[in-house]
C-alpha positions as CSV (number, residue, x, y, z in Angstrom):
1,X,0.0,0.0,0.0
2,X,1.1,3.6,-0.6
3,X,-0.3,5.0,2.6
4,X,2.4,3.3,4.9
5,X,5.2,4.7,2.8
6,X,3.8,8.2,2.9
7,X,2.7,8.2,6.6
8,X,4.7,5.6,8.4
9,X,3.9,6.7,12.0
10,X,0.1,6.8,11.4
11,X,0.1,3.5,9.5
12,X,1.9,1.7,12.4
13,X,-0.8,2.8,14.9
14,X,-3.8,2.0,12.6
15,X,-4.9,-1.6,12.0
16,X,-4.7,-2.9,8.4
17,X,-8.5,-3.7,8.2
18,X,-9.3,0.0,9.2
19,X,-6.7,1.2,6.7
20,X,-8.3,-0.8,3.9
21,X,-11.8,0.5,4.7
22,X,-10.4,4.1,4.7
23,X,-9.0,3.6,1.2
24,X,-12.2,2.1,0.0
25,X,-14.2,5.0,1.5
26,X,-11.8,7.5,-0.1
27,X,-12.1,5.7,-3.5
28,X,-15.9,5.8,-3.2
29,X,-15.9,9.5,-2.3
30,X,-13.7,10.3,-5.3
31,X,-16.0,8.3,-7.6
32,X,-19.1,10.1,-6.3
33,X,-17.5,13.5,-6.8
34,X,-16.3,12.7,-10.3
35,X,-19.7,11.2,-11.1
36,X,-21.6,14.2,-9.8
37,X,-19.5,16.6,-11.8
38,X,-20.0,14.8,-15.1
39,X,-23.6,13.8,-14.8
40,X,-25.3,16.9,-13.4
41,X,-24.4,19.1,-16.4
42,X,-27.5,20.5,-18.1
43,X,-27.2,22.2,-21.4
44,X,-29.0,25.5,-22.0
45,X,-31.7,25.6,-24.7
46,X,-33.4,28.4,-26.5
47,X,-37.1,27.4,-26.2
48,X,-39.2,26.0,-23.4
49,X,-42.1,23.8,-24.3
50,X,-44.9,24.6,-21.9
51,X,-48.3,23.2,-21.3
52,X,-51.2,25.2,-19.8
53,X,-54.6,24.2,-18.7
54,X,-57.6,26.5,-18.4
55,X,-59.5,24.9,-15.5
56,X,-62.8,26.5,-16.4
57,X,-62.9,25.0,-19.9
58,X,-60.7,22.0,-19.2
59,X,-58.7,22.9,-22.3
60,X,-55.1,22.0,-22.4
61,X,-52.7,23.8,-24.7
62,X,-49.1,23.1,-25.5
63,X,-47.1,26.2,-26.6
64,X,-43.5,27.3,-27.1
65,X,-41.9,30.1,-25.1
66,X,-38.6,31.4,-26.5
67,X,-36.1,32.3,-23.7
68,X,-36.3,36.0,-22.9
69,X,-39.6,36.6,-24.8
70,X,-43.0,37.2,-23.3
71,X,-45.8,34.8,-24.3
72,X,-49.4,35.0,-23.3
73,X,-51.7,32.2,-22.1
74,X,-55.2,33.5,-21.2
75,X,-54.7,36.4,-18.8
76,X,-51.2,35.2,-17.9
77,X,-48.0,36.6,-19.3
78,X,-45.0,34.3,-19.1
79,X,-41.3,34.8,-19.6
80,X,-38.9,31.9,-19.5
81,X,-35.5,33.2,-18.3
82,X,-33.6,29.9,-18.6
83,X,-34.3,26.5,-20.0
84,X,-31.9,23.6,-19.3
85,X,-32.0,20.0,-20.3
86,X,-29.7,17.1,-19.5
87,X,-27.9,15.3,-22.3
88,X,-29.7,12.2,-23.7
89,X,-27.3,9.7,-22.1
90,X,-28.3,10.8,-18.6
91,X,-31.5,10.7,-16.6
92,X,-34.1,12.8,-18.5
93,X,-34.7,16.2,-16.9
94,X,-35.8,19.6,-18.3
95,X,-36.0,22.6,-16.0
96,X,-37.0,26.2,-16.7
97,X,-36.7,29.4,-14.7
98,X,-40.0,31.1,-15.3
99,X,-41.7,34.4,-14.4
100,X,-45.5,34.4,-14.6
101,X,-47.8,37.3,-13.8
102,X,-51.5,38.0,-14.4
103,X,-52.6,41.0,-16.4
104,X,-56.2,42.2,-16.2
105,X,-57.5,45.3,-18.0
106,X,-57.4,48.4,-15.8
107,X,-55.3,46.8,-13.1
108,X,-51.6,46.5,-12.4
109,X,-49.9,43.3,-13.3
110,X,-49.9,40.8,-10.3
111,X,-46.8,38.6,-9.8
112,X,-47.9,35.0,-9.5
113,X,-44.8,32.9,-9.8
114,X,-41.0,33.2,-10.1
115,X,-38.8,30.1,-9.9
116,X,-37.7,26.8,-11.4
117,X,-40.2,24.4,-12.8
118,X,-39.1,20.8,-13.4
119,X,-40.6,18.6,-16.2
120,X,-40.1,15.4,-14.2
121,X,-41.9,16.8,-11.1
122,X,-44.4,19.4,-12.0
123,X,-45.9,19.6,-8.5
124,X,-42.6,20.2,-6.9
125,X,-42.7,24.0,-7.6
126,X,-46.1,24.8,-9.3
127,X,-48.0,27.8,-10.2
128,X,-50.9,28.3,-7.8
129,X,-53.8,29.9,-9.6
130,X,-57.6,29.4,-9.4
131,X,-58.1,29.3,-13.2
132,X,-54.8,28.3,-14.9
133,X,-52.1,25.6,-14.5
134,X,-48.8,26.0,-16.3
135,X,-46.0,23.5,-16.4
136,X,-42.8,22.7,-18.3
137,X,-42.7,19.8,-20.7
138,X,-39.3,20.1,-22.4
139,X,-36.6,22.4,-23.6
140,X,-35.5,22.5,-27.2
141,X,-33.5,24.6,-29.6
142,X,-35.1,26.6,-32.4
143,X,-35.3,25.0,-35.8
144,X,-36.5,28.1,-37.6
145,X,-36.8,28.1,-41.4
146,X,-36.6,31.5,-43.1
147,X,-40.0,33.3,-43.2
148,X,-41.6,31.2,-40.4
149,X,-42.4,31.9,-36.8
150,X,-41.0,29.7,-34.0
151,X,-44.4,29.8,-32.2
152,X,-47.3,27.6,-33.3
153,X,-50.7,29.1,-33.7
154,X,-52.3,27.6,-30.6
155,X,-55.6,29.1,-29.4
156,X,-55.0,30.8,-26.1
157,X,-51.2,31.2,-26.5
158,X,-49.7,34.2,-28.3
159,X,-46.4,36.0,-28.6
160,X,-46.3,39.5,-27.2
161,X,-43.9,41.9,-29.0
162,X,-41.1,43.3,-26.9
163,X,-41.8,46.6,-25.2
164,X,-39.6,49.6,-26.0
């Protein structure tokens, strides 16, 4: 073993069986650290795929929300600030950092939600609203062809032009 050569006084006082278990523990710790560094890397994507439900009509709509742009779903305005997805060889997970507020005519916008939403656990950090549910489905990169819009024409979801 290398340890007795490096630390001769300590190795003389420590039983061999304890020394072996210490080396095994150190090896396991190193494996966990390397594994955590290589597997928890999520890649940023440009578009969040969101799904929303109007609880009054029971209509579910799937719509795209480009990162940094405001989209509208009913009376909600949604901005996705970040959308990350793990590589395909790892456990599937998509997560988006989302700002959601409600805009009613003649009233100031009311902040409803700001935080991370996870596709694998929609109830973990959910929007709490009496009429609408919104959750993350996936993250993807834009595959835009010239002259087309990245947003589908879904009833209830629309792109809002940037202010300014």
